[in-house]
N, C-alpha and C positions, 0 to 999 in steps of 0.2 A: 474561550478560555482566558479572556482578558489579555494582559500583557505577557503572560507566560505562553510563549509560542512552542508548538510541537515540531520537533525536527524528525525527519524520516530516519528511522533506525535508532532513535534515542531510547533510553530506558523507559521514559514516560510512555512512549508509543507502545513499547513492548508490554508494559504493565497493563495498559488499557486493552490491548489486543488479547493478551493472555486471560485477562479477567472476563472478557466477552466470550472467548472460546471455552473457557472453563465453565462459565454459566450455561452456555449452550450444551456443552457436553454433559454436565450434571443433569440438565433438564431431560436430555435424551435417555441417559442412563436410568433416571428415575422413572420415566415413562415406560421404557421397555421393561425395566425391572418390575414395576407395578403390574403391567400386563401379564408378564410371565408368572409373577407371584400369585395374582388373582386366578390365573388359569390353573396353576398347580394346586392352589388351595381348593378351588371349585372341584377339580378332578378328584383330589384325595377325599374331600368331604363327601362327594357323590358316591365314590367307590366304597367308603366306609359305611355310609348309610345303606347302600345296596347290600353289602356283605352282612350287616346286622339283620336286615329284613330277611335275607335268604337263610341265614342261620336259624332264625326263629321259625320260619316256615319249614325248613328241612328237618328240624327237631320233631315237629308235630308229625310230618309225613313218615319219618323214620320210625316213630313209635307205632303208627298204625300198620305199616308194612310188617314190622316185626311181630305184631299181634297175629296177623294172618299167617305168617311163616310159623309161628309157634303152634297154631292150630294144626297145620299139616304135620309138623314134627311130633306133636303129641299123638296123632293118629298113627304115625309111623313107628314110634318107639314105646308106646304104652303096651305092656305085655298082653292085656286082654284084647286090645284092638288089633295088635299084631297077630294074635292067635286067630281072631275072627277073620281077618283079611287074608291070611295065608293058609287057612285050614282046608282040608279036602272034604269036610262034611257039607251036606247040602240041606240040612233041616232048617226050619224057620225059627226054631226055639232060640238058637244062638243069636240070630239077627234081631229077634224081638227083645232079647235081653240086652243087646248092645245099643239099640236105638235110643233108649232113654239117657244112657250115659253120654253118647255123642251129642244128643239134643241139649242136654244140660250144659255141656262144655261149650257148645255153639251159642247158646242163649246168653252166656256170660260175656261174650265178646262186646267190647265197646264199638268195634267196627262192624258189627253184624249187619247194619243197614247198608254197608257198601259191598258185602259179599252177595253177589247175584245168585251164584250157585256154588254149593259145596257138595261134591259127588265122591262117594266111596264105592269102589268096584272091587269085590274080593276075588279070590282065585277061581271061584265057580261062576263069575260074571254077575253075581247078585249085586244090586245097586242100592245105595242108601243116599238120598238126595235131601239137601237143606238149602235155604236161601230165599231171597226176596222174589226171585223169578221162577220159583219151583213149579208154579202152575203153568208157566209158559214154556213148556219143554217138549221137544220132539222126541221120538223114540230113539234111544241111544244104541243105534246099530253100529256094527264095526265100521261102516263107511263114515258115519258121523264122528265116531271117536278118532278115526284116522285124520280128520281135519284139525284136530287139536294140536298146536305146536308143542313138540317135546313130549308127546303122550308116551312114547316108548323109551324115553330117556330116564336116567336115574333121577335127575332133577332138572327142571326147566321152569322159567317164569320170569316175569317182570322184564320182558324183552321187546314187547310190541303191544300195540292196541289193534284189535281186530273185531269183526262182527262176531257175536256170540254164535258158535256153530250149533248150539242146542236150542236156540230161540226159534219160535215159530216164524214163518216167512213174513207174517204181518207185523212182527215185532223186531225191528232192526235195532238191536242193543249193541253198543260198543262195550268191549270188555277187555280186561288184562288177564290172560290165562296164566295159572301157576299150577304146575303138575309135578308129581313125584311117583316113581315106580318102585314097588317093593318086590323083592325076589327071595325065595327060600332056596338056599344052596343045595344042589344035588337033586332037587325035585322038579324043577322046571315050572314051579308055581309062581304066578305073578299077580300082584294086586296094584291098583292105581288109586291115587288121591288127586282130585282135580278141583281147583278153586278158580272161580271166575269173578274177578274183582272189578267193580265199577270205577271208571276214571274219576268219579266224584270223590273217591278217597283222596285223590291228589288235589283236586280243585277246592275241596271243602276247606283245606288248611290254608288256602290262599285268598279267602274271601276278604280278609282285612289287610291284605298286602298293599302297601303304598309305595309308589315310585314316581319319579319325575314325569312331567308331561312328555309325550311322544316316546317314552320308554316302552319296552315290551318284555314279556315274561315267557320263558320257554322251559319245556320239560325234556330232558335227554334220557332216553331209555333204549338199550340195545343198539347204540350207534345211530339211532334216529332222533330227530328233533321235532317236538310238537309245540306249536303255539298254543297258549292258554288264553281263551276268551270266555270268561264266565265259567260255565261248567263243561265247556267243549274243548277238547284237545285235537288240534289239527296238525297233521304232519307238515313240516316246513323243510324246504331244500337248503338248509343252512350249511350243510357239509360241502356244498359247491362253492361257497364264498371263502377266499383266502383269509386266514387268520394268523396273526403273529403274537406269540405269548410275550407279555411285558414283565419286566422285573420290578414289581411294585411291592413295597413293604406293607402287608396287610396284617390285620389282627390275628387271623388264623392262617397258619402255614399251608393248610390244605386249600385255601381259596386261590383260584387261578383267574388272572386277568389277561384278556386278549384284545388286540386291535384288529377289527375286521373291516374289510373294504380298504379304501385308501383315499388320500387327498382330502379335499374339503368335506366329503361325505363320510369320512372315517368314523367308526363307532367303537365304543368300548363294550366288551362282553365280560361280565363277571360270572364265573361258574363256581358253584359250591356243591360238594358231594353230599348225598343223603346219608351215606355211610354204609349202605348195603347194596348188593346186586349191580354195582357200577351205574347208579342212578344219580342224576344231577339236576339241580335247579339253576336256571340261567336267566340273567337280566341283561338286556341290550340297552345301552345308554347312548343316545345320539349326541352330537355336538351342538344341536340346535339351541338348547337353553343358554349356553355361554355366548353363542354368536348373536343371539337376540339382545344380550346385554351390552355388546360392544358399542353400539351407537350412543348409549347413555354414558358409558364409561369414557368414550372418546371426548364428549363435550367437557366433562370435568377435567380430563387430562389436558385438553387444549387450553382451558382456562388456567390450569396450574402452570403450564409451560409459559404462557404469556406473562403470568405474574412473576415467575422466576426470572424471565428475561428482563422485565422492567426493573426488578430489584437489582439485577446484574448491572444494568446501565447506570442506575443510581449509585451503586457501589463503585463503579469505575469513575464516575464524576467526582464522588467524594474522595477517592484515593488520589485523583489528580490534584484536587484542591489542597489535600493534606501534604502531599509529597513535593509538589513542584516549587512552592515559595521557599521552603527551607533549603532545598537543593540548589536553587538559583542563588540564594544568599551565600551558601558555602562556596559555590563556584566563584563568585565575585571576590570573596575574602581570600581564597587561594590565589587568585590572579594578583591581588594587591601584595600578598606576601612574596610572590615570585618577582615582583618589581622592586622589592626592598622595603616595603612598608610592614614592619613588625609590631605595629601598635595594637593595643588591646581593643577588641570589638565586642561589647556586651550584647549586641543585637543578635548574635548567632548562638547564644546560650539559652535555648528553649528548654522547657521542662519535659523532654522526651528523649528517645534514643538519638535522634539527630542533634539534639542539644548536647548530648555527651560528646558527639564528634566535634561540635563547635567549641566546647570547653577544651577538648584535646588540642584543637588548632590554636586557641589562645595560649594554652599552656606551652605548646611547642614554640610559639612565637616568643613567649617570655624566656623559655630555655635558650633559644638561639641568641636572644639579646644578652642574657647573662653569660652565655658561653663566649660571646665576642668580648664582653667586658673582662671576663677572667683571662682570656687569651692575652689581652693587652697588659693586664696586671702581671701575668706569668712572664711575659717578655721582659717587663721592667725588673721583676725579681731575679730573673735569670742573669741579667746584666750585673745586678748588685752582687749575686753569689759568685759570679766569675771574678769580680774584683776582690771579694773577700778571700776566695780560695788562693788567689795569687799572693795575698798577704800572709794567710795562714800556713802556706808552704814553708815559710821561713821559720815558724815557731818550733816544730819538732826538731829540725836540724840544729837550731840554736840551743835547745835543751840538751840534745845528745852531745853536742860539741862542748857545752859547759861541763856536763858530767864527766866527759873524758878528760877535760883539763883538771878537774878535782882529783880524779883517779891518778893522773900523772904526777900531780903535786904530792899526793899521799904516798905514792911509791917512792918518790925521791926522798921524802922525809921519813921513810921507813915506818909507815902507818898502814900495815896490811889489812886491819879491820875496816878502816875507812874505805880503802880501795875495794874490798869485797862487797861492802854495803852499796857503794856507788855502782859497782858492776851489776849487782842483783837488781837495784832500782832501775838501772838503765834497760836491763832486759825486760823488766815488767812494763815500763813505759813503751818500749818498742813493740811488745806483744799487743798492748792495748791499741796502738795507733796503726799497726801495719796491716791489719786484716779485719774484714767485716763478717767472717764466717761465724755462724752460731755454734756449730758443733766441731770439736777438735778431737784428734786421737787421744787415747788415755795417757800416752807417754808425754804429750805436750802439756796436758793439765798437771801432771806430776812435776814437770820441769818448772811451770809457773809457781806451783805450791812451794817448791824447794827454794826459789828466789825470794818468795815472800817470807818464808820462815827464817831464812838467813838474816834478813833485816831485823825480824823480831828477836832473834837470839842475841844479837848485839844490843838491842834496846834493853832487854831484861838481864843483860850481863851473864848469859849462859845458864840461868836458873830454869829455863824451859827447854825441854827436849822433844824432838819429834821422831817417833819410831815407825818407819814405813816398811811394810812387808807385803809384797805383791807377787803375783804369779809370774814366773820366768817363762813367759810365752810371748815371743816377739810378734807373732801373728795376732794374738789377743791385744797386745798393747798398741798395735798399729791399726787394728780393724775396729775395736770397740770405741764408739764415739760417746762424747759427753759434752754438755753445754759448756762453753768457755766460762771460766771463773765460777765453777760450782763448788770446788773443795776449799778455795781461799776464804769465802765468807764463813764456812763452817768452822775452819781452824781459827779464824779471827774471833768468832763467837766463843769457841772453847777457851781461848786465851783471855779475852777481855771480860767475859761474863761468868767463866767457870773457875779458872786458875787464879787470875789476878785478885779477885775479892777474897781468896783464901789467905793471901799474904805470905805465901811460901812457894817453894819450887814446885814445879808440876811437870807432867808428861802428857803428851798427846800421842796416841797410838793409832795407826792407820793400817788396816788389813784388807787385802783384796782376795776374794774367793769366788768360786762358781757355785750356783744353785744346781745341784744334780737333778732336781725334779724337772726343771724347764730350761736349763742352760743360761739363766740370767747371771749377770755379773753383780756381786754384792761388795760394797765398800763400807767397812765398819770403822767409824771414827770415834775413838773413846778418849775422854779426858778424866783426870782424877780431881776435878774441881768440886765446887760446893753443891752441884746437882740441883734438882728442882722437883717439885711435886708432880703427880700424874696430871693434875688439872692444868698446871703451867705447861707441861709437855704437850698436852692435847691442844691447848690454846695457841701454842707456837706455830702450829700448822694451819691455823684458821686465818682468814683474811682480816688484817688489822683495820680498826677504825681510824678516823682522822687523828684522834689524840694519841693512840698507840703508835701510829706511823711517825708522829713528831717526837715522841718521848722514848720509845723503846726500839732501838735499831735492831736488837737481837730478834724480836718478834718479826719485824719487817723483813730482815735478811733471810731467816729460816723459811718464812712463807714464800718469799720471792724465789728462792732456790727450788722449793717444792713445786710451785706452779710452773716454773720453766721446764722442769723435768717432765711434768705431765703434758704440757703443751707440745713438747718435742716427741715423746714416746707413747703417750696414752695414760689413761687413768690407773692402769695396773702398776705404773712406775712412780718414783718419787722418793720421799723421805719417810722414815719412821723413827720415833724417839723412845728410848728407854732411859729413865733417870731415877735416881734415889737421892734425896737430900743428904748431904754429908759424905756421899760415896763417889758420885760422878755421873757422867752422862754418856750414853752411846747413841750416835746418830747413824742409821744405816741408809745408804744410798743404793737403790735398786735400778740397774740399767739393763737394757736388752743386750744379750750376747751378740757377738759378731755374726753377720749373716751366714758365713760358711759353717758355723758351729751350731746353728739352730736346728 
């Protein structure tokens, strides 16, 4: 790894180890997942193929079995046939008349070639026989008939494969017996319908049946299992082998899947119902086909695992080469900063995420350097301010003392107006300098306004009057807050820009009231000056430009008061102006009511 050494427990070692472990883990997961996926896909595909093949064959067999059953049912329920079978007459004319009818019905069967014998025995024991093996028949004695399964039952059939009891000893024919007994209530008369069906009816439908190698096909009938080998059905002892039904999602809900035997030799059994008489077609699928594919799959999986591991090693090496150099450079830079070197280092500003960290370190170094410079400058300014504060402490006391001297001289010389003006001015200056509070109680603001108006009254020779009417509520006047010097600029505007240009005496009216809707405090300040247009009133509450700020103090003062109210209480509060040229102007100040009254 060159000059970049790996330390035990370092992040680099952990990254490399985790990369290798991750690669190995991914390889194993992919291998196991692929094996399981291939096994599951093979199993499902094989089961679906088996189900489809069984469905096709079962449909054909079901159709043929129903045709044989329909022939027996026709003989049992056709009125003419039922009369012939259960009549007490013994003449041959009735038999001769029914024989062509039955023969015609029998000859129309598509499955006629599989019906070895079709025997009708009426109540008098008269027999009518049809079938492919009709010439190979022993005498139907009571002993022979007793060997037929279900002969004396109301209905029996499709339950076993046996040797044909009516065949000659030299002809060993396998057959499937189907019997039906008819009775006439109250008479004791009995008739029998017997059909002997060749197993070829089942095997014929399976001639084109395809299945995987080593699979086998079974026929289940009457609780017995028969292996199918060409046209031969051989009974198999499958019921002795343990089977476990599996929960498999098949296309047809009636399809059943079982696992038979166990371990490595376990096999799958797919059973599909024919649809009548509890008959089933079964396919046994061994595990052999998949197992034979494992060696071929293993080679490809081993190659894939090796390729993934090699790529993982290459990825680990590349990660090491990409991460180690910049991390080492950042470590060295942090070491220099800790030793007091805050110089700018462009070498750590790469064009990636680690470069962002490097730029952050350089920015932090610059900020630390600037902070140290500002700290020195602040210390110097602090010393200068302390010196100036010591000097400025003299100025307010000097002004107050001077004003008190003028007031004393005016009193001695009997000039009460001058004394009152000086007193009002002294209180104004003292209010400006004594406190830094932004908000003051309403009563303090009215006191400041009263001192200001006292001075203006003397200036204009008493031609201007101020009429103040406010709510006599001590709690309101002490709890309702207003920004300091809010009313004074409004009264000053009313005098200088409203009344004075009129050239005659004027009056400023100030009313305080409560808004009953929300509890706000409303201060209405009205003058009888020259007024202004609606456009001028709206513009007075807009932020002035540089030229307006320099030329029109009225605009600047109104906007300043309006914004101070909104900054203090929110956008819902501030000033509103109503004015009419030649009539006067009303400025309304909206303040929030005291907290206790909201």
